[in-house]
C-alpha positions, 0 to 999 in steps of 0.5 A: 464537523462533517469533514471530521466525521468522514475522516474518522469513517475513512480510518474505520474503512482502512481498519477493516482487517481483510487478511485477518477475516479471510485467514480466520474464515477460510483457514481457521488461523490468525495470519499475524501468527505466521510469516512476517506477522502482519496483515499485508498482502505480501504476507498473505501471498506467503501464508495463504497462497496467491489466490487469497493473497490476490483477493486480499490485495484487491480488497486492500486497494479498494479500501483506499479508493473507497475512503477517498471517494467519501468526498462525494458526500460533501457537494462543496468539494465537487466544485473546488479542485484544490480543496477537493484534492487536499481533502481526498489526500486526508481521507486516503491517509486516514485509511492508510493509517487505519490499515497500519493501526486497525482499531478492529484488530488491536492496532496491529495491521499491515504496512499499508502499501496496497491501501496507499496504492488505492488512495493514489489511484483515486487521487492521482492515477497517472502518478500511481501508475508510474509508482506501480511501473517501478514496483513491477520492474523492481519486483521482476528484477529482484523478487523483493516485495519490500524493496519494490514497495520502497522504491515505488513509494520513492517514485511518488515524490520523484514524480511530483517534485521533478517529473511533473514539477508540481508547484502546489505545496500540499502535493509536495508535502503529501508525496514526501509524507507517503514515501517517508511512511512507507520507509518507516513501516519497512525498517525491519525489511531494510535491515534484512535487505542490508544483511541479505536475509530478506525473503524473496517471493516465489515468482518467476521460478521457471526463469530462475531455474532456467538460469541456474541450469544453463551452461556456465 
């Protein structure tokens, strides 16, 4: 019964619409009416700028970490590593689900990548950093946040199944579910990537300008 209550609480934490709150408070707009129409950090960067986009990204990451930290409320999980990790993953996934389908914002949220990162940092920080490294590298090379998110998520099962060769079934299932969830929430982005219509984020402008102005 207590576990169920904490899972619901984790979902409610994930449902906190940080981008919507900030866009209404500081810009008097509903961020879902602009850009890609979701409440993710990427859309916040595009619509609200890098300052508020960064704030929203950090807050969304903290939502995942805070939700996972709810396991401290039950002393039983402090001394049972396997069951603790399984419960932490359940709490984290509830928060990610809440971010994607937030009850406080008519179930229209973001894609859950930042909250997912917070969850991974709390559950398995080394694996999370591997996923972040892939994300940053792909973003640097392509400036496609969607592609970076997808490949970063795919790095999770690659790390769990092959690099660390984790034998625990729950870890394996969790890694595959997370990667599949990110791919599903990025279906429209995948279509735009295939058509060459996906937007790049405006970073590394100096590098791109330098390349374009260099002699052929």
